[in-house]
SEDRENTOR-308697 format. One record per residue: residue in one letter; x, y, z of N, C-alpha, C in turn. Coordinates in steps of 0.2 Angstrom, whole numbers, plus 5000, padded with zeros to 4 digits. Example, Ala and Ser with C-alpha at 12.3 -4.5 7.8 and 13.67 -1.06 7.14 Angstrom:
2
A506649725039506249785039506649845039;S506449895035506849955036506450005039;
***
This chain:
436
M467553684954466953694949466353644944;Q466853614941466553534940466353474942;V466653474949466253434953465653454956;A465753514960465053554961464553554957;L464753554949464153554946463953494946;G464553444944464253364943463753324948;M464053344955463653314959463053364960;T462853414960462253454959461753394953;I462053404949461753374942461453314945;I461853264947461953194947461353174956;V461453204961461153204966460553244965;G460553294960459753324960459253304957;L459453254951458953224948458853154953;H459253134956459053054961458453104965;E458653144969458053164970457453194969;L457453224963456853234958456553174958;G456853114956456553054954456053044961;H456353024967455953034971455253074973;M455353144971454953174971454353184966;L454653164960454053184954453653094956;M453953044959453652974959453152994965;A453253024971452753054977452153084975;K452353124971451753184969451453134964;L451553094961451253054955450653004960;F451052994964450252964970450152984975;G450053044973449653104978450053104986;M450753094986451053114993451253174994;R451253204997451553255003452153285001;V452453314998453153324998453153385000;E453553375006453653445011454453505009;A454853465008455353505004455753444999;F456153514995456553464989457053534989;T457853494991458353564993458953514986;L459453564985459653554981460353594986;G460853534989461553564993461253554999;F461553565004461353525011461453615016;P461053615019461153675023461853715027;P461753775028461153825027460753845021;K460153855022459853865014460053925014;I460353975007460354035003459754034999;L459553994999458754014995458153984997;K457654004997456953934998456253994993;K455853944991455253964991454653924992;K454153934994453653904996453153884990;I453153844986452453844980452053794981;G451453804981450953734983451153714991;E451153644991451453644998452053605000;T452653624996453353604994453753654995;E454053654999454753704998455353694995;Y455553724990455953714986456553774989;G457253724988457853774991458353764989;I458853804989459653774987460053794994;G460553744995461053745003461553785000;A462153805004462753825004463053765002;M462953715005463553655002463253614996;P463453644989463053594984463353514982;F463653474985463653414986463153374988;G462753384987462053324989461253364985;G460953344994460253364989459953314997;Y459353334994458753294998457953294998;V457453264999456853274997456553265004;T456053275008455553265013454953245010;I454853175013454153175009453753125017;S453253175018453053155022452653065025;G452753085031452752975033453252945032;M453952965028454152915027454652915032;V454652865035455252835042455852825038;D456452855039457052835039457552845045;E458252845042458852855045458852935048;S458552955047458453035050457953045054;S457452995057457052985060457052985067;A456853025070456553015078456052975079;F456252935086455552895088455852905098;E455152925100455152935106454852865107;E455052835115455052755119454252795120;G453952745119453252735123452752775120;K453052805115452352845109452052795103;E451452805103451052765100451152785093;E451252745088451152755081450552795080;T450352835076449752875073449552835067;K448852855067448752835060448752885055;P449052845050449352885042448752925040;E449053005037448353035033448553005025;P448052995024447952965016448553015011;Y448653055012449353095009449853085011;E450153025016450853015018451152935014;F451552955015452052905012451752835016;R451552835021451652755025450952725023;A450452775020449752765019449552725014;K450052755009450152705003450252644999;P449952604997450152534996450752524994;A450952444995451852414994452052464987;W451552414982451952454976452152544974;Q451752574976451652634977452352654981;R452352634986453052644991453652644987;I453752574985454252544980454352594976;L454152604969454152654964454252724966;V454052754972454352814975455052794978;I455252744982455952734983456352714978;L456252704973456552684967456652724961;G456252784962456152864959457052894958;G457452864962458052904963458552864959;V458552804958458752754956458652754949;I458052764947457852754939458052824937;M457752884938458352944938459052944935;N459352904940459952914939460152854933;F459952804932460052764924459752804919;I459352854918458952874914459352924911;L459652974917460453014916460852984912;G461152914914461752874914461752874905;I460952844903460852824896460852884893;G460452924897460352984890460853024888;I461353034893462153064890462253014883;Y462652954887462752904881462452914873;I461852924874461352924868461552994865;F461553054868461753104866462453114865;L462853084867463553094867463653074858;T463352994860463552974854463152984846;F462553034847462353044842462453114840;S462853164845463053224844463753224840;S464353184842464953174842465053104839;G464553054837464853004833465452974837;T465752934834466352894834467152904834;S467852894836468152914829468752824831;F468852814830469552744830469852754823;I470352684826470952674820470752634816;S470552614811470352554808470852494805;K470352444806470852364806471152384800;D470852414793471352424786472052464787;E471852504791472352564793472852524798;V472652474804473152454806473452394804;N473152364798473652324795474152344791;K474252404788474852434784475352434785;Y475452434795475952434796475952384801;G475352354804475352294809475452324816;I475552274821475652284829476152274832;T476252294838476852284839476452264847;T476952214851476752194856477252194862;T476952184868477252184872477352094876;E477652104883477852034884477151984886;V476652004888476051984890475751984882;G475752014878475552004870475951944867;R476551944869476951884866476851804869;K476651794877476251764880475651724876;L475351774872474651764872474751724866;G475351734861475451704852475551764849;F475451834852475651894846476351894846;H476551904838477151954837477252004835;D477652044834477852114830477552094824;G477252154822477152154813476552114812;D476152084817475652044816475152084813;K474352054807474052084804473552034807;I473052084811472452034812471752044808;L471651994806471151994799470451964801;S470351944806469751934809469651914815;I468851904819468751894824468451854825;N468351784828468051734827467551714821;G468151724815467851704810467451764806;K467351814810466951894804467351944805;D467351984800467752024799467752094805;F468052154806467852174808468052254806;E467852324808467952374806468452404811;D468352424818468552444822469152414827;F469552434826470352374828470152384836;R469852424840469752404847469252354849;E468952324846468552264845468952194848;V469652204845470152144847469852144854;F470052194858469952184865469252214869;D468752204865468252234869467952194875;T468152214881467952184887467152184887;T466752204884465952214885465852144881;K465952124875465952074873466152004876;F466852024881467051964883466551954888;I466452004891465951984898465351954896;E465151974891464351944888464551884886;T465051884881464851784878465451744885;G465851774889466251734892466651664888;K466851684883467151624879467551644876;A468051604874468751604870468851644863;T469151684862469251724856469551724852;T469451694847469851654841470051724836;L470751734836470951794831471151754824;V471251774818471651744814472151814812;V472751784812473151834812473651824805;E474051864802474551844797475051904797;N475751854795476251884798476651884792;Q476851914786477351874782477151844777;G476651854777476151804771475951754775;E476151724780475851654784475451684788;K474851644788474151654791474051594798;R473951604805473651574810473351604814;E473151564818472651574823473051584832;V472851644832472851674841472351664845;I472251624850471651594853471651624861;L471251674862471351724869470851684873;N471151624875471051574881470651584888;K470351644890470051644894469351644895;E469251574895468551564894467851604897;N468251624905467551644907467851714911;F467751774906468351824906468051864915;F467651834916467251874924467851834928;D468151794929468451744933469251804931;F469351804926470151834925470251914928;L469551944927469552014928469552014936;L469251954941469251954946469651924950;T470051874948470851864950471451904947;Q471551984946472152014941471952054946;N472452114947472352174949472352234944;K472152294945472052344939472752344935;D473352374936473852344932473952284928;Q473652214929473752164927473252174921;I472652204924472052184920472452254911;A472552294913472752364908473352334904;Q473652284907474352264902474052204897;Y473552164900473252114897472752154892;L472452194894472052244886472452294884;Q473052284885473552354879474252314878;C474052254877474652204874474952204869;I474352214864474452234858474252304857;V474452344854474252414849474752404843;P474252464839474552474830475252524831;R475652484828476152554828476052604823;V476552654825476052724824476552754820;P476752754813477152794812477152864811;F477652924815477653004815477953034813;E477853094815478253144810478253204818;I478853244819478953284825478553334824;K478053354828477553444827478153474831;N478353474835478553534838479253504845;V479653544844480253534851480053574854;V479953544861479953594867480753604869;N481053534870481653544874482253574870;K482453654869482853704866483353674865;N483553614872484353594869484353544866;L483753524862484053454855484153504850;P484553464845484953504840484253484835;I483753444835483253444831482653494831;V482353494825481953524822481353494821;A480753534822480053524819480153504812;G480153434810480153394801480653364803;D480853344807481453324806481353234807;K481753184804481753104806482153084809;I481653054816482253004819482352934816;V482952924816483152894812483252804818;S483752804823484052784826484152814833;I484052784841484352804846484752754850;G485352764852485752714855485952664849;G486052654845486052614840485552584837;V484952604840484252544839483752584833;E483352544828483252584824482752624825;I482452664823481552694825481352694818;S480852664818480452674812479752664813;F479452684819478752694822478852734830;F478352774832478452804838478352764844;N478052674843478452634848478952624850;D479252604845480152614844480252644849;L480252724848480352764849480252774859;Q479652774862479452754868479652704871;R479952634867480352594870480952604873;E481252634868482452644868482052724874;L481652764875481752814878481652794885;E481052734887480852714894481852664895;K482052644891482552604892483052664896;N483252714892483652754892483652814898;R482952794904482852874907483552884910;G483652954912484153004914484952984909;K484752954906485352944903485652984897;V486352994892486553024887486552984882;V486252974877486152924872486252954864;E486652914859486752944855485952944849;I485952984846485252994842485353024833;K485252984829485452994823484753024819;F484653074814484153104812484253124807;L483753134802483953154796483753244796;H484053284793483753354793483753394787;T483253394784483253424777483653364772;G483553294774483853264769484653244770;E484953284776485653244777485553194784;E485953154785485953114791486453154795;I486053154805486553214809486453144815;V487253154818487153104825487353154829;S487053124834487153204842487253134846;Q487253194852487253164859486553204862;V486253164865485453194867485253164875;E485153194881484853184885484253154888;V484053114890483353094889483153104896;D482653134900482453144905482253104911;K482253114919482153054921481553004919;T481153044917480253024916480452984909;G480752974906481052954900480752994893;K480653054894480353084890481053134886;L481153144879481753184877481453254875;G480853264875480853354876480353364868;I479853304865479653334859478953324858;E478653334854477953324853477953294845;V477553254844477353224838476653204836;N476653194830475853194827475853134823;S475453094828475353014823475253004817;L475352984811475152954805474552924804;L474252884806473852834806473252894806;K472852864800472252894799471652874804;V471352934808470652924808470152924808;T469752874809468952864802468552894809;F468152944807467552944810466852944807;K466452924812465852904809465352924814;K464752934811464252944814463652924815;F463252924819462552884820461952894819;S461452864817460652924815460452914824;F459952944825459652924833459552864836;F459352834828458952764832459552724834;E460052744829460752684830460852734836;S460952774840461252814845460852784851;I460252774850459752744855460252684857;I460252634851460552564855461152564856;L461752604854462552614855462552634862;G462152704864462052714870461852684876;T461352644874461152614879461552524881;Q461952524873462452454875462952484880;K463352544879463752564883463552574890;A462952604892462752614900462652524902;Y462352484898462452414899462952394900;G463552404897464152374898464552404907;I464352474907464452514914464352474920;V463652464920463452444923463452354927;K463552334921463852254922464652244924;M464952304922465752294923465752304932;N465252354934465352364941465052324944;L464452294941464152214944464652174946;L465152164941465752114941466352134948;G466052214948466752234951466352214962;I465752234961465552234967465452154970;W465452094965465452034968466052024969;G466752044966467252034965467652054974;L467152124977467252134983466852064989;I466252074986465952024991466251954992;T466651914986467051854986467751854989;G467951924988468551914993469051934986;K468951914980469151914973469751974975;L469352024974469652094974469752134980;S470252174980470452214986470152264987;A469752264993469152334994469952394994;K470352394998470852435000471252464991;E471152434988471352414980470952454975;N470352434975469552454971469152504974;L469052524981468652574982469052644985;S468552674981468752764981468152804984;G468452864988467852904991467852984986;P467553014991467353094986468253114984;I468653114988469353134985469553104978;G469353034976469552994969468953024966;I468453044968467953084961468253144960;V468253194964468853244964469453234958;K469853194960470253174956470053174947;V469553114946469153114941468953174939;F468553184938468153254936468953314934;T469453324939470053344938470453354932;Q470553294928470953254924470853284918;S470253314918470153344909469553394912;H469853454906469253504907468753504901;D468853444897468353444890467653434892;W467353454888466753434893466353384891;S466453344884466453284882466653204888;F467153244892467653204897466853204901;F466953264904466353284910465653244909;W465353254905464853214902464953144901;N465453114901465653044903465653024909;I465953074911466253044920465453044925;I465053114921464353124924463853074923;A463953014917463552964916464052914917;V464552904921464852854922464652844931;I464552884934464652924941463652894944;S463452934937462752924939462552854938;L462752804935462652734934462852704940;C463152724942463752694949463352694952;L463052774955462452784961461852744959;G461652744954461052704954461152634956;L461652604953461552544954462052504962;M462352564965462552574972461852564978;N461552634978460752624980460352584978;I460452544974459852474974459952424979;L460752444981460852374985460252374991;P460352314992459652295000460152305007;I460352355005460752395013460252465016;P460252425024459752465024460152555025;A459752595026459952685021460052695016;L460052675012460052665004459552625002;D459352674994458652654993458352574993;G458952544991458852464989458352434996;G458852465001458852445007457952445011;H457852515008456952545011456652495005;A456752475000456152434995456352374997;F456952345001456852265002456352275008;L456352335014455952315019455152325017;I455052355013454252355011454352285007;L454652265005454452205002454352145009;V454952155015454952105020454252105021;E453852175022453352175025452652135021;C452952125014452352125010452152025012;V452852005012452951945015452751925021;I452751965025452651935034451851965033;G451652005029450952025030450652065033;R451352105036451152165041451752215040;K451552295041452052325041452652335050;I453052325048453652345052453652395056;K453552375063453452435068453952515066;E453752565067454252635065454752635070;K454752595076455552605079456052545078;Y455752505075456152445074456552465065;L456052505062456352535056457052585056;I456852625062457152695061457752655065;K457752595070458452575072458852535066;I458552505061458752445056459252515050;Q458752575050459052605047459552655049;Q459752665054460052675059460852655056;A460752595059461252545059461352555052;G460952535047461352535038461852605039;M461552665040461652735040462552745044;A462552685049463352695054463852645049;L463452605044464052555040464252595036;L463852665032464052685026464252725027;L464352765034464752825036465652775036;F465452725040466152675040466452665034;L466052645028466352645020466452715019;L466152765019466452825017467152845020;L467252835026468052855032468352795028;Y468152745026468852705024468952715016;C468352735013468552745007469052815006;T469052855010469252925011469852925013;Y470052865017470652845018471152815014;N470652755011471052755003471352795001;D470752845000471152904993471752954997;V471752955003472152985005472752955004;I472852885006473252835005473652844998;H473152844992473352834987473552904983;L473752944988473953034984474553024987;F474952974991475752994993475952914990;
***
């Protein structure tokens, strides 16, 4: 249901963008349909037939006199003189705006969603001061970068900061392309840690997704915790108890608990815990996934922050800009061969998986925004059969000073469609492979 609704919104608004631009310039729009045939509902208003198709994952708009991959050309047939209301009769700049109307609408949708979410929900984060009460814990990658367990991060590039997430803000890395200098403190001693990826673009393009995730998550806050609920009824502990150690290793933070459970997957280990102030030792089994069967609450205080509408416009636009820039980076990586198409290209099945990860509406609208921005970006590429390809051919007409013959336009667009169908099949194949 979420997938159908999401794709209807994204594709419907894309096609609406084409239609509105066409009508603005006096072009005749013959049909505007949400979904694909067979049509289950249709109504003609003025010169345009509006309809809803039985298959909700798409849509289309038909503009008089527009040559695309679905057009047919009879060999030997002469091109007719265009009518004033036809697409082909209009000046180049109007035709380009009609072609790019869908892309513009996709960008408006993505930016608008981020502005709305920022204004309505604000943001929640763990502050630098809250993290510094307990310090950070590191992974092997973090230690190689120069971090130590218990470090407290004081400043970023000589400036104070509020949100702990700013330490590894990928958008800022990408925008500056420079190293980041952090001042950290541990047991009263201060030192500098330099994240010396001088060009974060190059770093992202030379790493796989797992390595990037390890880099961005190599330091995390230490999380004091309490047991909220015990799901595994075989455990001797109850909600409110405090775990002291596992396998003889002291447990102070949730990070310690995760690490020790991961090390003891599928094993029986000794657990020491406090129950109503009394220390108890028992044997417990860790399941094969590294879980004990408890639910916990983080005791880190979360900061909630609201923004004015003007602030939301700025922050929402910045968020959308970051998404577009990251995807441009990915496209460049695929073109240059630094990123693997097999590992990074996804198709319809991948989209369905993303939508079904959560039934939270905030998550749903975030996914709509990302997909809409990505669709807009992909569509503007100068590939025949895409909007960018149509616009590019119009620009070619302007350069050579005459229109490209219809029979050549049709062949070019059909070749582009064949390429896109191949890519779709390849992406779907990737999705299937990643399922197993």
